[in-house]
C-alpha positions as YAML, in Angstrom:
chain: A
units: angstrom
residues:
- id: 1
  name: MET
  ca: [-57.47, 16.16, 55.16]
- id: 2
  name: ALA
  ca: [-56.96, 15.26, 51.50]
- id: 3
  name: VAL
  ca: [-55.68, 17.58, 48.78]
- id: 4
  name: ASN
  ca: [-56.58, 16.65, 45.21]
- id: 5
  name: ALA
  ca: [-54.80, 18.01, 42.16]
- id: 6
  name: ASN
  ca: [-54.30, 17.32, 38.49]
- id: 7
  name: VAL
  ca: [-50.97, 17.68, 36.72]
- id: 8
  name: LEU
  ca: [-50.71, 20.05, 33.77]
- id: 9
  name: SER
  ca: [-49.95, 18.68, 30.33]
- id: 10
  name: GLY
  ca: [-46.22, 18.19, 29.78]
- id: 11
  name: ALA
  ca: [-45.40, 17.45, 33.44]
- id: 12
  name: PHE
  ca: [-44.93, 14.05, 35.09]
- id: 13
  name: SER
  ca: [-47.19, 13.28, 38.03]
- id: 14
  name: GLY
  ca: [-44.53, 11.36, 39.96]
- id: 15
  name: THR
  ca: [-42.02, 14.22, 39.68]
- id: 16
  name: VAL
  ca: [-44.60, 16.80, 40.77]
- id: 17
  name: SER
  ca: [-45.75, 14.67, 43.72]
- id: 18
  name: ASN
  ca: [-42.20, 14.09, 44.99]
- id: 19
  name: TYR
  ca: [-41.41, 17.81, 44.64]
- id: 20
  name: ILE
  ca: [-44.47, 18.80, 46.67]
- id: 21
  name: LEU
  ca: [-43.67, 16.30, 49.43]
- id: 22
  name: ALA
  ca: [-40.08, 17.54, 49.62]
- id: 23
  name: ARG
  ca: [-41.19, 21.17, 49.93]
- id: 24
  name: ILE
  ca: [-43.75, 20.26, 52.62]
- id: 25
  name: ASN
  ca: [-41.15, 18.37, 54.65]
- id: 26
  name: GLU
  ca: [-38.80, 21.36, 54.43]
- id: 27
  name: SER
  ca: [-41.25, 24.13, 55.32]
- id: 28
  name: VAL
  ca: [-44.05, 22.57, 57.39]
- id: 29
  name: GLU
  ca: [-43.73, 21.19, 60.91]
- id: 30
  name: VAL
  ca: [-46.16, 18.30, 61.21]
- id: 31
  name: PRO
  ca: [-47.62, 17.90, 64.74]
- id: 32
  name: PRO
  ca: [-47.19, 14.57, 66.53]
- id: 33
  name: GLY
  ca: [-49.76, 12.01, 65.44]
- id: 34
  name: TYR
  ca: [-50.06, 13.45, 61.93]
- id: 35
  name: PHE
  ca: [-48.20, 12.68, 58.74]
- id: 36
  name: VAL
  ca: [-48.05, 13.88, 55.16]
- id: 37
  name: GLY
  ca: [-48.14, 11.16, 52.51]
- id: 38
  name: GLN
  ca: [-49.40, 10.19, 49.11]
- id: 39
  name: SER
  ca: [-52.81, 8.67, 48.48]
- id: 40
  name: GLY
  ca: [-54.99, 7.77, 45.55]
- id: 41
  name: GLU
  ca: [-53.23, 7.25, 42.22]
- id: 42
  name: ALA
  ca: [-49.86, 8.37, 43.62]
- id: 43
  name: GLU
  ca: [-50.02, 5.70, 46.35]
- id: 44
  name: ILE
  ca: [-51.03, 3.02, 43.85]
- id: 45
  name: MET
  ca: [-48.16, 4.08, 41.58]
- id: 46
  name: GLY
  ca: [-45.64, 3.81, 44.41]
- id: 47
  name: GLU
  ca: [-46.83, 0.31, 45.29]
- id: 48
  name: ALA
  ca: [-46.70, -0.69, 41.61]
- id: 49
  name: PHE
  ca: [-43.10, 0.56, 41.37]
- id: 50
  name: ARG
  ca: [-42.07, -1.62, 44.32]
- id: 51
  name: ASN
  ca: [-43.74, -4.68, 42.84]
- id: 52
  name: ILE
  ca: [-42.23, -4.15, 39.39]
- id: 53
  name: PHE
  ca: [-38.72, -3.95, 40.87]
- id: 54
  name: LYS
  ca: [-39.34, -7.28, 42.60]
- id: 55
  name: ALA
  ca: [-40.44, -8.73, 39.26]
- id: 56
  name: LEU
  ca: [-37.25, -7.39, 37.66]
- id: 57
  name: VAL
  ca: [-35.05, -9.11, 40.26]
- id: 58
  name: LEU
  ca: [-36.97, -12.37, 39.91]
- id: 59
  name: ALA
  ca: [-36.66, -12.19, 36.11]
- id: 60
  name: VAL
  ca: [-32.87, -11.91, 36.36]
- id: 61
  name: ILE
  ca: [-32.68, -14.83, 38.82]
- id: 62
  name: PHE
  ca: [-34.86, -17.11, 36.69]
- id: 63
  name: ILE
  ca: [-32.91, -16.23, 33.53]
- id: 64
  name: TYR
  ca: [-29.69, -17.26, 35.27]
- id: 65
  name: LEU
  ca: [-31.19, -20.52, 36.54]
- id: 66
  name: LEU
  ca: [-32.54, -21.35, 33.10]
- id: 67
  name: LEU
  ca: [-29.21, -20.67, 31.38]
- id: 68
  name: ALA
  ca: [-27.30, -22.60, 34.05]
- id: 69
  name: SER
  ca: [-29.52, -25.64, 33.53]
- id: 70
  name: LEU
  ca: [-29.29, -25.29, 29.74]
- id: 71
  name: TYR
  ca: [-25.48, -25.14, 29.58]
- id: 72
  name: GLU
  ca: [-24.91, -27.26, 32.71]
- id: 73
  name: SER
  ca: [-22.50, -24.61, 33.93]
- id: 74
  name: PHE
  ca: [-22.54, -21.88, 36.57]
- id: 75
  name: SER
  ca: [-19.96, -19.73, 34.77]
- id: 76
  name: ASP
  ca: [-21.22, -19.52, 31.16]
- id: 77
  name: PRO
  ca: [-24.49, -17.70, 32.08]
- id: 78
  name: PHE
  ca: [-22.47, -14.78, 33.48]
- id: 79
  name: SER
  ca: [-21.03, -13.90, 30.07]
- id: 80
  name: ILE
  ca: [-24.49, -14.19, 28.50]
- id: 81
  name: MET
  ca: [-26.22, -12.16, 31.20]
- id: 82
  name: LEU
  ca: [-23.77, -9.31, 30.66]
- id: 83
  name: SER
  ca: [-26.24, -8.25, 27.95]
- id: 84
  name: LEU
  ca: [-28.67, -7.16, 30.67]
- id: 85
  name: PRO
  ca: [-26.70, -4.18, 32.04]
- id: 86
  name: LEU
  ca: [-25.61, -3.30, 28.49]
- id: 87
  name: SER
  ca: [-29.27, -3.01, 27.49]
- id: 88
  name: LEU
  ca: [-30.02, -0.61, 30.36]
- id: 89
  name: ILE
  ca: [-27.73, 1.96, 28.74]
- id: 90
  name: GLY
  ca: [-29.91, 2.17, 25.64]
- id: 91
  name: ALA
  ca: [-33.12, 1.93, 27.67]
- id: 92
  name: ILE
  ca: [-32.20, 5.01, 29.70]
- id: 93
  name: ILE
  ca: [-31.20, 6.90, 26.54]
- id: 94
  name: GLY
  ca: [-34.46, 5.87, 24.86]
- id: 95
  name: LEU
  ca: [-36.47, 7.26, 27.79]
- id: 96
  name: ILE
  ca: [-34.98, 10.75, 27.49]
- id: 97
  name: GLY
  ca: [-37.94, 13.08, 27.19]
- id: 98
  name: SER
  ca: [-40.41, 10.39, 28.30]
- id: 99
  name: SER
  ca: [-41.85, 9.59, 31.70]
- id: 100
  name: PHE
  ca: [-40.22, 6.99, 33.93]
- id: 101
  name: SER
  ca: [-43.47, 5.19, 34.58]
- id: 102
  name: ILE
  ca: [-44.84, 1.70, 35.11]
- id: 103
  name: MET
  ca: [-44.98, 1.20, 31.35]
- id: 104
  name: SER
  ca: [-41.32, 2.07, 30.94]
- id: 105
  name: LEU
  ca: [-40.42, -0.36, 33.74]
- id: 106
  name: ILE
  ca: [-42.48, -3.06, 32.00]
- id: 107
  name: GLY
  ca: [-40.41, -2.35, 28.89]
- id: 108
  name: ILE
  ca: [-37.21, -2.87, 30.91]
- id: 109
  name: VAL
  ca: [-38.52, -6.16, 32.33]
- id: 110
  name: LEU
  ca: [-39.39, -7.14, 28.76]
- id: 111
  name: LEU
  ca: [-35.78, -6.38, 27.80]
- id: 112
  name: MET
  ca: [-34.46, -8.92, 30.30]
- id: 113
  name: GLY
  ca: [-35.89, -11.71, 28.19]
- id: 114
  name: LEU
  ca: [-35.16, -10.23, 24.77]
- id: 115
  name: VAL
  ca: [-31.57, -9.05, 24.86]
- id: 116
  name: THR
  ca: [-30.01, -12.32, 26.01]
- id: 117
  name: LYS
  ca: [-30.79, -13.89, 22.64]
- id: 118
  name: ASN
  ca: [-27.79, -12.13, 21.02]
- id: 119
  name: ALA
  ca: [-25.32, -13.46, 23.56]
- id: 120
  name: ILE
  ca: [-26.92, -16.91, 23.43]
- id: 121
  name: LEU
  ca: [-26.42, -17.05, 19.66]
- id: 122
  name: LEU
  ca: [-22.75, -16.14, 20.05]
- id: 123
  name: ILE
  ca: [-21.82, -18.27, 23.06]
- id: 124
  name: ASP
  ca: [-23.78, -21.30, 21.87]
- id: 125
  name: PHE
  ca: [-21.94, -21.24, 18.53]
- id: 126
  name: VAL
  ca: [-18.58, -20.87, 20.30]
- id: 127
  name: LYS
  ca: [-19.29, -23.84, 22.56]
- id: 128
  name: GLN
  ca: [-20.39, -25.99, 19.61]
- id: 129
  name: ARG
  ca: [-17.20, -25.21, 17.69]
- id: 130
  name: ARG
  ca: [-15.01, -25.89, 20.72]
- id: 131
  name: GLU
  ca: [-16.66, -29.28, 21.16]
- id: 132
  name: GLN
  ca: [-15.65, -30.02, 17.55]
- id: 133
  name: GLY
  ca: [-12.01, -29.39, 18.41]
- id: 134
  name: VAL
  ca: [-11.67, -25.77, 17.30]
- id: 135
  name: SER
  ca: [-9.62, -23.52, 19.57]
- id: 136
  name: ARG
  ca: [-11.41, -20.91, 21.64]
- id: 137
  name: TYR
  ca: [-9.80, -18.02, 19.76]
- id: 138
  name: ASP
  ca: [-10.77, -19.37, 16.33]
- id: 139
  name: ALA
  ca: [-14.27, -20.25, 17.52]
- id: 140
  name: ILE
  ca: [-14.88, -16.68, 18.71]
- id: 141
  name: LEU
  ca: [-13.56, -15.24, 15.43]
- id: 142
  name: GLN
  ca: [-15.90, -17.52, 13.49]
- id: 143
  name: ALA
  ca: [-18.93, -16.79, 15.71]
- id: 144
  name: GLY
  ca: [-18.99, -13.05, 14.99]
- id: 145
  name: PRO
  ca: [-19.38, -13.07, 11.18]
- id: 146
  name: ILE
  ca: [-21.56, -16.20, 11.06]
- id: 147
  name: ARG
  ca: [-23.97, -15.14, 13.81]
- id: 148
  name: LEU
  ca: [-24.09, -11.48, 12.75]
- id: 149
  name: ARG
  ca: [-26.91, -11.97, 10.22]
- id: 150
  name: PRO
  ca: [-29.40, -13.76, 12.54]
- id: 151
  name: ILE
  ca: [-28.61, -11.27, 15.31]
- id: 152
  name: LEU
  ca: [-29.35, -8.30, 13.04]
- id: 153
  name: MET
  ca: [-32.46, -9.94, 11.59]
- id: 154
  name: THR
  ca: [-34.04, -10.55, 14.99]
- id: 155
  name: THR
  ca: [-33.01, -7.10, 16.22]
- id: 156
  name: PHE
  ca: [-34.52, -5.28, 13.22]
- id: 157
  name: ALA
  ca: [-37.68, -7.37, 13.49]
- id: 158
  name: MET
  ca: [-38.21, -6.37, 17.12]
- id: 159
  name: VAL
  ca: [-37.27, -2.72, 16.59]
- id: 160
  name: PHE
  ca: [-39.53, -2.16, 13.58]
- id: 161
  name: GLY
  ca: [-42.34, -4.11, 15.25]
- id: 162
  name: MET
  ca: [-42.28, -1.72, 18.24]
- id: 163
  name: LEU
  ca: [-41.64, 1.43, 16.20]
- id: 164
  name: PRO
  ca: [-45.33, 2.41, 15.67]
- id: 165
  name: LEU
  ca: [-45.93, 2.12, 19.41]
- id: 166
  name: ALA
  ca: [-42.81, 4.14, 20.20]
- id: 167
  name: LEU
  ca: [-43.91, 6.97, 17.89]
- id: 168
  name: GLY
  ca: [-47.12, 7.34, 19.93]
- id: 169
  name: ILE
  ca: [-49.46, 7.19, 16.96]
- id: 170
  name: GLY
  ca: [-53.16, 6.94, 17.82]
- id: 171
  name: PRO
  ca: [-55.32, 7.77, 20.85]
- id: 172
  name: GLY
  ca: [-53.85, 6.67, 24.17]
- id: 173
  name: ALA
  ca: [-50.55, 5.68, 22.58]
- id: 174
  name: GLU
  ca: [-48.58, 8.21, 24.63]
- id: 175
  name: LEU
  ca: [-49.24, 6.04, 27.72]
- id: 176
  name: ARG
  ca: [-47.66, 2.94, 26.17]
- id: 177
  name: ALA
  ca: [-44.94, 4.71, 24.16]
- id: 178
  name: PRO
  ca: [-42.31, 4.68, 26.99]
- id: 179
  name: MET
  ca: [-42.47, 0.89, 27.10]
- id: 180
  name: ALA
  ca: [-41.58, 0.60, 23.41]
- id: 181
  name: ARG
  ca: [-38.94, 3.35, 23.61]
- id: 182
  name: ALA
  ca: [-37.18, 1.63, 26.50]
- id: 183
  name: ALA
  ca: [-37.28, -1.70, 24.68]
- id: 184
  name: ILE
  ca: [-36.01, -0.27, 21.38]
- id: 185
  name: GLY
  ca: [-33.16, 1.63, 23.03]
- id: 186
  name: GLY
  ca: [-32.12, -1.39, 25.08]
- id: 187
  name: ILE
  ca: [-32.23, -3.76, 22.11]
- id: 188
  name: ILE
  ca: [-30.10, -1.48, 19.93]
- id: 189
  name: SER
  ca: [-27.45, -0.80, 22.59]
- id: 190
  name: SER
  ca: [-27.32, -4.45, 23.60]
- id: 191
  name: THR
  ca: [-26.86, -5.57, 19.99]
- id: 192
  name: LEU
  ca: [-24.01, -3.14, 19.34]
- id: 193
  name: LEU
  ca: [-22.18, -3.77, 22.62]
- id: 194
  name: THR
  ca: [-22.81, -7.51, 22.86]
- id: 195
  name: LEU
  ca: [-20.87, -8.23, 19.66]
- id: 196
  name: VAL
  ca: [-17.76, -6.71, 21.25]
- id: 197
  name: VAL
  ca: [-18.05, -7.07, 25.01]
- id: 198
  name: VAL
  ca: [-19.54, -10.56, 25.42]
- id: 199
  name: PRO
  ca: [-16.72, -12.46, 23.59]
- id: 200
  name: VAL
  ca: [-14.14, -10.60, 25.69]
- id: 201
  name: VAL
  ca: [-15.93, -11.37, 28.97]
- id: 202
  name: TYR
  ca: [-16.45, -14.99, 27.90]
- id: 203
  name: THR
  ca: [-12.68, -15.29, 27.35]
- id: 204
  name: LEU
  ca: [-11.87, -13.78, 30.74]
- id: 205
  name: ILE
  ca: [-14.36, -15.98, 32.60]
- id: 206
  name: ASP
  ca: [-13.16, -19.07, 30.75]
- id: 207
  name: ASP
  ca: [-9.55, -18.26, 31.72]
- id: 208
  name: PHE
  ca: [-10.61, -17.70, 35.33]
- id: 209
  name: VAL
  ca: [-12.51, -20.99, 35.52]
- id: 210
  name: GLY
  ca: [-9.74, -22.83, 33.67]
- id: 211
  name: PHE
  ca: [-7.16, -21.60, 36.20]
- id: 212
  name: PHE
  ca: [-9.07, -23.14, 39.11]
- id: 213
  name: ARG
  ca: [-9.70, -26.34, 37.17]
- id: 214
  name: ARG
  ca: [-5.99, -26.75, 36.45]
- id: 215
  name: LYS
  ca: [-5.20, -26.02, 40.06]
- id: 216
  name: GLU
  ca: [-7.74, -28.61, 41.20]
- id: 217
  name: LYS
  ca: [-6.29, -31.22, 38.81]
- id: 218
  name: ARG
  ca: [-2.78, -30.46, 40.06]
- id: 219
  name: ILE
  ca: [-3.84, -30.93, 43.68]
- id: 220
  name: THR
  ca: [-5.63, -34.17, 42.80]
- id: 221
  name: ALA
  ca: [-2.56, -35.48, 40.94]
- id: 222
  name: ILE
  ca: [-0.29, -34.65, 43.89]
- id: 223
  name: ALA
  ca: [-2.66, -36.41, 46.29]
- id: 224
  name: GLU
  ca: [-2.71, -39.51, 44.09]
- id: 225
  name: GLU
  ca: [1.10, -39.56, 43.90]
- id: 226
  name: GLU
  ca: [1.39, -39.29, 47.69]
- id: 227
  name: SER
  ca: [-1.09, -42.14, 48.17]
- id: 228
  name: VAL
  ca: [0.90, -44.33, 45.77]
- id: 229
  name: LEU
  ca: [4.16, -43.55, 47.58]
- id: 230
  name: ASP
  ca: [2.60, -44.35, 50.94]
- id: 231
  name: GLN
  ca: [1.55, -47.76, 49.66]
...
């Protein structure tokens, strides 16, 4: 038996469907051989949610592989990819009052490729200055003021470009508005937090990696001295 229903305006279909299933499981004893589940649009939505989460995981993995190949390092991408969880803070805030739908998840997947640009601008400048002989501390202090303008320019360009969609202007815009709201919130929070958090994390990771490199060099030097003494 199938029960069809439409959700009233102002309510979210996923929330209503989950509430009904929870109440049925609490109050109805289903005979053996029968089950209560979602079908139709609700079933398609559930399958789409599972697939979009897989796409999100794959996006994060490919971003890391791309950055690792670009910088020829397994440690530097971690400080850059810290922008990803920082962007989720703004994305969740931006979705307050909106539906957590496929479109909002598409906006979050879109964020994974957009927000790393701020950290890339900072870390790339720091690495260039360090290759020129500048200390890490001075390179980080120089990167903030110099890279601030391009970071703000690209951020404002993306935010104002998505603003008409986020406002839900026009017929059918309310369906796509959560995607833009999630993207705008994530971009703003990532920009504000990246300028402070990423340089700190880059310093900590660099110290951590440098400790093991010095330890490895010390062990290699001791092994070479022992081999010379044996000869």
